[in-house]
KEDO-170142 format. One line per 10 residues: their letters; for each residue x negated, y, z negated of N, C-alpha, C, O. Coordinates in steps of 0.02 Angstrom, whole numbers. Layout:
A	X,Y,Z,X,Y,Z,X,Y,Z,X,Y,Z  ...
% end
This chain:
XXXXXXXXXX	-2886,6290,-5480,-2947,6266,-5462,-2987,6274,-5563,-2972,6309,-5611  -3035,6224,-5552,-3055,6219,-5621,-3124,6263,-5623,-3151,6289,-5574  -3140,6263,-5671,-3195,6321,-5715,-3248,6286,-5661,-3230,6230,-5643  -3298,6306,-5638,-3369,6311,-5609,-3405,6297,-5692,-3412,6335,-5740  -3424,6217,-5681,-3468,6201,-5746,-3539,6173,-5710,-3591,6165,-5741  -3530,6162,-5652,-3600,6140,-5618,-3617,6196,-5590,-3579,6243,-5580  -3691,6191,-5572,-3722,6267,-5538,-3765,6222,-5499,-3804,6186,-5530  -3764,6219,-5424,-3808,6201,-5378,-3866,6274,-5352,-3848,6330,-5334  -3941,6248,-5359,-3957,6326,-5346,-4014,6300,-5268,-4045,6248,-5278  -4023,6328,-5212,-4031,6339,-5162,-4063,6382,-5149,-4031,6434,-5139
XXXXXXXXXX	-4158,6387,-5141,-4186,6431,-5134,-4255,6423,-5089,-4292,6374,-5085  -4260,6505,-5046,-4324,6510,-5023,-4375,6500,-5071,-4369,6516,-5130  -4429,6474,-5046,-4497,6465,-5068,-4523,6529,-5094,-4534,6574,-5053  -4538,6541,-5185,-4556,6615,-5189,-4518,6645,-5222,-4541,6689,-5259  -4438,6628,-5220,-4378,6663,-5235,-4396,6683,-5305,-4397,6742,-5322  -4408,6636,-5343,-4384,6631,-5405,-4339,6590,-5407,-4324,6591,-5466  -4295,6540,-5372,-4233,6513,-5385,-4243,6458,-5440,-4193,6439,-5471  -4307,6430,-5455,-4324,6369,-5494,-4311,6405,-5577,-4273,6390,-5623  -4356,6452,-5572,-4349,6484,-5649,-4274,6517,-5657,-4254,6521,-5715  -4227,6543,-5601,-4163,6567,-5629,-4129,6504,-5660,-4100,6510,-5714
XXXXXXXXXX	-4132,6451,-5631,-4096,6387,-5636,-4110,6370,-5715,-4067,6364,-5759  -4182,6364,-5723,-4214,6359,-5801,-4168,6400,-5844,-4124,6390,-5885  -4186,6428,-5827,-4175,6517,-5881,-4089,6499,-5905,-4066,6492,-5962  -4059,6496,-5847,-3990,6490,-5849,-3972,6429,-5865,-3912,6431,-5876  -3993,6371,-5872,-3973,6281,-5896,-3987,6323,-5988,-3944,6323,-6032  -4037,6346,-5992,-4050,6350,-6078,-4022,6424,-6099,-4024,6434,-6159  -4002,6462,-6070,-3958,6486,-6111,-3890,6487,-6096,-3856,6536,-6107  -3867,6428,-6067,-3804,6392,-6048,-3786,6324,-6086,-3733,6293,-6093  -3859,6312,-6109,-3858,6244,-6171,-3845,6186,-6121,-3816,6135,-6139  -3863,6193,-6071,-3837,6131,-6047,-3910,6098,-5985,-3957,6139,-5983
XXXXXXXXXX	-3918,6055,-5953,-3935,6004,-5947,-3995,6038,-5881,-3964,6090,-5869  -4054,6040,-5837,-4081,6039,-5799,-4116,6003,-5749,-4169,5974,-5758  -4090,6005,-5708,-4125,5947,-5669,-4173,5988,-5598,-4148,6026,-5557  -4243,5966,-5603,-4262,5990,-5539,-4305,5919,-5517,-4282,5875,-5480  -4373,5920,-5549,-4410,5854,-5542,-4393,5805,-5582,-4413,5748,-5569  -4350,5817,-5640,-4312,5765,-5680,-4297,5721,-5643,-4312,5663,-5658  -4267,5734,-5591,-4234,5698,-5531,-4245,5652,-5520,-4212,5601,-5530  -4299,5659,-5493,-4363,5609,-5473,-4368,5554,-5510,-4361,5498,-5485  -4383,5566,-5590,-4378,5508,-5636,-4332,5464,-5635,-4340,5403,-5636  -4263,5505,-5632,-4186,5455,-5649,-4212,5414,-5578,-4221,5353,-5580
XXXXXXXXXX	-4222,5454,-5516,-4201,5423,-5465,-4270,5341,-5451,-4253,5283,-5439  -4329,5361,-5458,-4365,5322,-5479,-4350,5242,-5523,-4353,5183,-5506  -4337,5274,-5581,-4309,5240,-5625,-4232,5184,-5594,-4238,5123,-5588  -4180,5212,-5581,-4123,5198,-5552,-4146,5138,-5503,-4135,5078,-5509  -4187,5178,-5447,-4205,5116,-5394,-4231,5063,-5398,-4211,5010,-5374  -4303,5081,-5444,-4338,5040,-5436,-4417,5060,-5407,-4470,5032,-5421  -4408,5107,-5371,-4471,5146,-5313,-4509,5173,-5331,-4492,5212,-5376  -4565,5173,-5316,-4613,5219,-5365,-4601,5286,-5347,-4581,5293,-5289  -4609,5354,-5393,-4601,5404,-5415,-4619,5445,-5359,-4588,5490,-5330  -4684,5414,-5349,-4712,5463,-5288,-4674,5468,-5210,-4672,5520,-5176
XXXXXXXXXX	-4652,5420,-5196,-4598,5417,-5131,-4564,5470,-5134,-4555,5499,-5081  -4540,5494,-5185,-4490,5570,-5197,-4535,5621,-5205,-4514,5678,-5216  -4609,5605,-5202,-4627,5676,-5203,-4617,5740,-5166,-4622,5800,-5178  -4604,5711,-5128,-4627,5753,-5054,-4564,5761,-5029,-4562,5775,-4969  -4486,5756,-5073,-4443,5750,-5046,-4426,5843,-5025,-4437,5897,-5053  -4397,5820,-4965,-4380,5907,-4927,-4422,5920,-4883,-4424,5976,-4858  -4476,5858,-4861,-4501,5885,-4804,-4505,5818,-4747,-4521,5823,-4687  -4494,5786,-4766,-4468,5709,-4701,-4409,5698,-4689,-4365,5697,-4732  -4401,5689,-4627,-4348,5684,-4604,-4349,5593,-4567,-4399,5562,-4584  -4309,5561,-4529,-4327,5507,-4502,-4250,5518,-4437,-4196,5547,-4440
XXXXXXXXXX	-4282,5479,-4387,-4215,5452,-4313,-4164,5409,-4353,-4165,5375,-4404  -4127,5424,-4315,-4064,5356,-4331,-4038,5343,-4392,-4038,5288,-4419  -4004,5419,-4426,-3963,5401,-4479,-3916,5423,-4474,-3913,5481,-4453  -3863,5391,-4490,-3801,5409,-4494,-3786,5408,-4566,-3788,5358,-4602  -3766,5487,-4588,-3774,5504,-4655,-3685,5477,-4695,-3678,5478,-4756  -3635,5458,-4653,-3582,5441,-4671,-3558,5380,-4700,-3518,5375,-4747  -3594,5319,-4659,-3595,5275,-4656,-3654,5257,-4709,-3652,5210,-4748  -3701,5297,-4703,-3760,5265,-4765,-3741,5264,-4834,-3749,5219,-4876  -3703,5350,-4842,-3676,5356,-4904,-3633,5316,-4973,-3621,5325,-5033  -3622,5267,-4915,-3562,5213,-4942,-3617,5170,-4993,-3597,5141,-5043
XXXXXXXXXX	-3668,5170,-4979,-3732,5128,-5030,-3718,5152,-5090,-3687,5205,-5091  -3733,5127,-5141,-3741,5178,-5220,-3811,5127,-5243,-3846,5087,-5211  -3812,5149,-5312,-3886,5132,-5341,-3850,5062,-5385,-3895,5030,-5413  -3793,5037,-5394,-3768,4993,-5396,-3789,4927,-5376,-3804,4876,-5406  -3786,4944,-5311,-3817,4871,-5272,-3877,4872,-5272,-3908,4914,-5305  -3911,4819,-5229,-3983,4797,-5252,-3991,4844,-5161,-3942,4857,-5126  -4071,4862,-5141,-4085,4919,-5101,-4103,4865,-5029,-4114,4881,-4971  -4100,4826,-5046,-4098,4768,-4997,-4055,4776,-4943,-4069,4775,-4883  -3981,4785,-4980,-3929,4811,-4918,-3934,4864,-4873,-3893,4873,-4828  -3994,4906,-4887,-4025,4961,-4853,-4082,4955,-4808,-4098,4996,-4766
XXXXXXXXXX	-4109,4903,-4821,-4172,4897,-4774,-4153,4909,-4692,-4203,4918,-4656  -4102,4911,-4665,-4101,4932,-4605,-4119,5008,-4602,-4114,5032,-4545  -4132,5038,-4635,-4122,5121,-4643,-4175,5123,-4656,-4200,5073,-4682  -4217,5185,-4641,-4298,5221,-4635,-4318,5210,-4729,-4281,5220,-4777  -4360,5195,-4728,-4373,5236,-4797,-4364,5306,-4829,-4351,5312,-4889  -4371,5351,-4796,-4359,5433,-4796,-4272,5422,-4807,-4238,5448,-4851  -4255,5388,-4768,-4159,5390,-4792,-4134,5361,-4840,-4078,5372,-4863  -4184,5307,-4865,-4164,5289,-4930,-4178,5315,-5002,-4148,5304,-5054  -4234,5352,-4989,-4248,5396,-5030,-4192,5447,-5032,-4164,5453,-5087  -4166,5493,-4969,-4126,5520,-4978,-4057,5509,-5003,-4018,5549,-5027
XXXXXXXXXX	-4049,5439,-4990,-3970,5411,-5009,-3971,5407,-5099,-3935,5438,-5137  -4029,5355,-5117,-4044,5364,-5198,-4024,5427,-5223,-3976,5434,-5260  -4071,5489,-5198,-4068,5541,-5216,-3998,5564,-5240,-3980,5564,-5299  -3961,5584,-5184,-3894,5595,-5204,-3841,5567,-5232,-3790,5597,-5246  -3857,5480,-5247,-3821,5454,-5289,-3844,5485,-5365,-3799,5508,-5400  -3915,5485,-5388,-3937,5520,-5443,-3911,5589,-5451,-3906,5618,-5506  -3892,5617,-5386,-3868,5697,-5422,-3792,5693,-5426,-3766,5733,-5466  -3747,5649,-5391,-3684,5630,-5411,-3661,5601,-5495,-3611,5616,-5527  -3724,5551,-5514,-3725,5547,-5579,-3712,5599,-5612,-3656,5608,-5636  -3771,5649,-5619,-3795,5683,-5693,-3733,5742,-5674,-3721,5786,-5714
XXXXXXXXXX	-3700,5738,-5615,-3634,5797,-5604,-3562,5758,-5634,-3510,5787,-5649  -3575,5699,-5639,-3510,5654,-5670,-3520,5664,-5757,-3477,5654,-5801  -3589,5684,-5766,-3608,5700,-5860,-3571,5742,-5868,-3535,5750,-5917  -3576,5774,-5819,-3565,5842,-5863,-3581,5923,-5842,-3609,5923,-5787  -3574,5981,-5864,-3610,6037,-5852,-3673,6016,-5839,-3701,5967,-5864  -3691,6051,-5803,-3789,6054,-5786,-3807,6124,-5706,-3773,6150,-5662  -3876,6126,-5725,-3897,6151,-5676,-3937,6107,-5624,-3979,6066,-5643  -3923,6117,-5559,-3963,6067,-5514,-3994,6113,-5444,-3964,6146,-5401  -4067,6099,-5455,-4091,6144,-5411,-4112,6088,-5333,-4122,6028,-5338  -4114,6110,-5297,-4147,6089,-5236,-4087,6015,-5208,-4028,6010,-5226
XXXXXXXXXX	-4121,5970,-5166,-4094,5900,-5161,-4024,5890,-5143,-3984,5846,-5158  -4016,5964,-5091,-3965,5962,-5037,-3887,5965,-5084,-3828,5969,-5066  -3927,5961,-5166,-3841,5956,-5192,-3785,6010,-5182,-3738,5998,-5220  -3773,6077,-5135,-3751,6078,-5132,-3689,6044,-5089,-3629,6039,-5105  -3721,6021,-5028,-3690,5970,-4993,-3673,5894,-5021,-3620,5864,-5009  -3716,5874,-5054,-3692,5803,-5073,-3623,5807,-5142,-3587,5758,-5152  -3615,5874,-5184,-3555,5882,-5201,-3514,5927,-5192,-3482,5952,-5238  -3509,5944,-5126,-3464,5982,-5074,-3384,5973,-5090,-3344,6013,-5065  -3362,5919,-5134,-3317,5908,-5116,-3281,5897,-5197,-3230,5865,-5210  -3315,5926,-5235,-3309,5944,-5303,-3270,6004,-5320,-3281,6046,-5277
XXXXXXXXXX	-3240,6020,-5353,-3189,6091,-5370,-3234,6133,-5418,-3230,6194,-5425  -3283,6086,-5453,-3299,6120,-5535,-3378,6124,-5525,-3410,6117,-5577  -3414,6135,-5469,-3462,6168,-5433,-3460,6246,-5407,-3419,6277,-5373  -3531,6268,-5444,-3537,6352,-5412,-3596,6325,-5377,-3641,6290,-5401  -3586,6350,-5303,-3661,6323,-5255,-3696,6399,-5246,-3668,6438,-5208  -3757,6420,-5279,-3781,6471,-5281,-3851,6460,-5218,-3874,6405,-5202  -3868,6509,-5199,-3936,6528,-5151,-3967,6582,-5151,-3946,6637,-5134  -4033,6564,-5175,-4088,6621,-5206,-4114,6632,-5136,-4126,6586,-5098  -4124,6696,-5120,-4195,6732,-5080,-4211,6793,-5104,-4177,6820,-5148  -4275,6827,-5072,-4289,6866,-5089,-4333,6902,-5024,-4327,6880,-4966
XXXXXXXXXX	-4366,6945,-5038,-4411,6973,-4995,-4471,6948,-4962,-4477,6894,-4992  -4511,6949,-4927,-4574,6918,-4913,-4624,6938,-4942,-4675,6904,-4939  -4625,7003,-4981,-4680,7044,-5014,-4671,6996,-5073,-4714,6953,-5083  -4615,7001,-5113,-4607,6969,-5182,-4620,6879,-5165,-4644,6839,-5205  -4608,6870,-5127,-4621,6787,-5130,-4669,6760,-5113,-4679,6700,-5123  -4730,6821,-5071,-4783,6810,-5062,-4820,6811,-5130,-4852,6765,-5154  -4811,6862,-5151,-4835,6864,-5227,-4830,6818,-5292,-4874,6812,-5334  -4765,6785,-5293,-4747,6744,-5337,-4778,6679,-5320,-4798,6641,-5365  -4785,6661,-5242,-4815,6581,-5233,-4895,6581,-5246,-4926,6528,-5253  -4927,6647,-5247,-4993,6660,-5259,-4986,6644,-5351,-5008,6590,-5373
XXXXXXXXXX	-4963,6682,-5386,-4943,6679,-5458,-4910,6636,-5478,-4936,6608,-5526  -4883,6624,-5470,-4861,6560,-5481,-4834,6483,-5474,-4811,6439,-5511  -4854,6494,-5399,-4868,6419,-5395,-4941,6403,-5352,-4958,6358,-5314  -4977,6471,-5383,-5056,6442,-5352,-5070,6445,-5268,-5122,6419,-5248  -5026,6474,-5222,-5056,6440,-5157,-5112,6500,-5127,-5112,6561,-5138  -5144,6471,-5098,-5199,6491,-5065,-5179,6558,-5038,-5137,6561,-4994  -5215,6623,-5068,-5199,6689,-5032,-5234,6697,-4975,-5231,6756,-4960  -5268,6663,-4932,-5271,6629,-4864,-5225,6626,-4827,-5199,6571,-4838  -5188,6660,-4775,-5134,6657,-4723,-5070,6645,-4780,-5028,6606,-4758  -5061,6664,-4826,-5018,6665,-4873,-4933,6668,-4853,-4888,6640,-4884
XXXXXXXXXX	-4926,6713,-4788,-4848,6706,-4783,-4840,6662,-4720,-4782,6654,-4701  -4908,6621,-4671,-4874,6584,-4658,-4854,6505,-4674,-4827,6461,-4641  -4882,6509,-4740,-4884,6467,-4806,-4825,6438,-4835,-4811,6380,-4853  -4775,6519,-4833,-4725,6506,-4854,-4674,6486,-4813,-4632,6442,-4824  -4682,6533,-4751,-4652,6511,-4693,-4635,6423,-4669,-4590,6391,-4641  -4682,6413,-4691,-4678,6343,-4666,-4665,6292,-4698,-4652,6238,-4672  -4668,6306,-4785,-4609,6279,-4842,-4533,6284,-4832,-4488,6244,-4844  -4531,6357,-4800,-4446,6350,-4813,-4458,6313,-4760,-4432,6260,-4779  -4481,6302,-4699,-4466,6283,-4630,-4462,6201,-4642,-4421,6170,-4608  -4497,6170,-4686,-4496,6095,-4698,-4423,6082,-4741,-4388,6031,-4734
XXXXXXXXXX	-4403,6158,-4802,-4353,6129,-4811,-4304,6121,-4776,-4273,6068,-4778  -4282,6188,-4725,-4239,6197,-4687,-4228,6129,-4631,-4172,6110,-4613  -4279,6105,-4614,-4277,6051,-4569,-4253,5997,-4603,-4222,5958,-4568  -4258,5979,-4670,-4240,5922,-4686,-4168,5958,-4720,-4136,5909,-4742  -4151,5985,-4726,-4086,6022,-4756,-4029,6004,-4692,-3981,5965,-4693  -4049,6038,-4647,-4014,6041,-4586,-4010,5947,-4547,-3966,5929,-4508  -4060,5909,-4567,-4058,5856,-4525,-4015,5820,-4575,-3968,5795,-4544  -4013,5812,-4623,-3970,5768,-4687,-3890,5804,-4703,-3844,5767,-4720  -3882,5880,-4693,-3818,5901,-4682,-3774,5892,-4640,-3716,5873,-4641  -3827,5915,-4585,-3783,5948,-4524,-3748,6019,-4515,-3709,6045,-4474
XXXXXXXXXX	-3787,6040,-4581,-3772,6130,-4578,-3842,6162,-4589,-3892,6129,-4605  -3841,6230,-4578,-3869,6279,-4580,-3912,6280,-4625,-3874,6310,-4663  -3952,6275,-4651,-3995,6285,-4726,-3994,6390,-4741,-4014,6437,-4706  -3957,6385,-4813,-3965,6470,-4818,-3896,6517,-4791,-3885,6577,-4804  -3843,6461,-4739,-3811,6495,-4725,-3739,6530,-4774,-3708,6497,-4816  -3724,6600,-4755,-3673,6605,-4822,-3613,6565,-4829,-3577,6579,-4877  -3594,6510,-4783,-3524,6496,-4771,-3556,6430,-4835,-3510,6405,-4867  -3610,6410,-4849,-3597,6342,-4877,-3619,6361,-4954,-3630,6312,-4989  -3627,6423,-4985,-3622,6452,-5027,-3574,6501,-5070,-3548,6551,-5046  -3565,6477,-5140,-3531,6547,-5165,-3559,6602,-5167,-3526,6649,-5145
XXXXXXXXXX	-3610,6613,-5187,-3649,6676,-5215,-3726,6673,-5167,-3755,6619,-5159  -3747,6728,-5143,-3815,6711,-5114,-3840,6794,-5145,-3818,6848,-5125  -3895,6783,-5201,-3940,6811,-5215,-4001,6835,-5201,-4049,6799,-5189  -4000,6905,-5201,-4098,6934,-5173,-4109,6964,-5259,-4091,7010,-5296  -4160,6891,-5260,-4198,6951,-5326,-4246,6991,-5323,-4281,7006,-5371  -4256,7020,-5248,-4311,7087,-5239,-4250,7147,-5284,-4266,7197,-5317  -4193,7127,-5274,-4158,7168,-5267,-4129,7178,-5357,-4137,7227,-5392  -4091,7105,-5376,-4083,7108,-5470,-4130,7087,-5495,-4142,7104,-5553  -4168,7049,-5468,-4240,7030,-5526,-4199,6949,-5539,-4145,6928,-5517  -4260,6911,-5592,-4238,6854,-5619,-4190,6857,-5667,-4144,6816,-5661
XXXXXXXXXX	-4188,6906,-5727,-4168,6890,-5776,-4099,6926,-5755,-4060,6919,-5802  -4064,6968,-5695,-4008,7008,-5686,-3982,6963,-5645,-3923,6976,-5631  -4005,6906,-5615,-3979,6855,-5568,-3959,6800,-5597,-3919,6761,-5571  -3986,6792,-5652,-3951,6748,-5699,-3891,6761,-5733,-3842,6724,-5733  -3897,6834,-5771,-3853,6854,-5792,-3776,6874,-5745,-3718,6882,-5765  -3806,6879,-5673,-3740,6872,-5619,-3706,6812,-5634,-3647,6814,-5653  -3746,6743,-5626,-3722,6696,-5614,-3683,6666,-5684,-3629,6638,-5674  -3706,6670,-5743,-3690,6666,-5807,-3630,6702,-5816,-3581,6680,-5848  -3635,6759,-5787,-3564,6792,-5800,-3489,6756,-5750,-3433,6754,-5774  -3503,6736,-5691,-3464,6703,-5678,-3448,6633,-5701,-3390,6617,-5715
XXXXXX	-3498,6595,-5706,-3476,6531,-5757,-3440,6550,-5825,-3397,6509,-5840  -3445,6589,-5856,-3438,6601,-5908,-3350,6648,-5908,-3304,6636,-5947  -3350,6690,-5864,-3275,6749,-5861,-3213,6734,-5806,-3159,6761,-5794  -3241,6691,-5787,-3212,6695,-5713,-3188,6616,-5689,-3227,6570,-5698  -3140,6607,-5666,-3124,6530,-5645,-3101,6549,-5558,-3051,6580,-5543  -3149,6525,-5515,-3129,6541,-5455,-3086,6490,-5415,-3067,6504,-5359
% end
């Protein structure tokens, strides 16, 4: 089996997953993709990037993933007109995830990347979670979420991510079977979590 050179990071809101991904990419000196995927998707597809901003929050009915993924960015979007806007956005982002993975080692945060790249054997899939109190604190200080009813806000964001993921993948968001590693940042902290993933990438072939 190939060495794991591509890392996908799925994360609970406020768990520090994005920070871990960014630090990991910097230490490994490889590209980091999060919001950057929106810029690429918008440029490649010709669609307004604002349409991608709410990725992870919207689904639609009547979507058949296996057939729809047969479309690629190489063809005109008019071939997907029978699909809803949300479904087209998902397909475009999925194609971009595949493209950046084909270019080589990188870290990809969110975008159902663990599912989109599931058939590759050079990918390490990571899920980042944390205790609610730590997530609330990070949401307030790092993401400037209103302190009023903060726990409800955190849970609602997770629920949207879960609904989106489960709708488009038909898999359980956060389920252990979908990932190679699950890390609790309340136990290990950000830097130690980065070190754990880095150790797997640099020293082991899974």
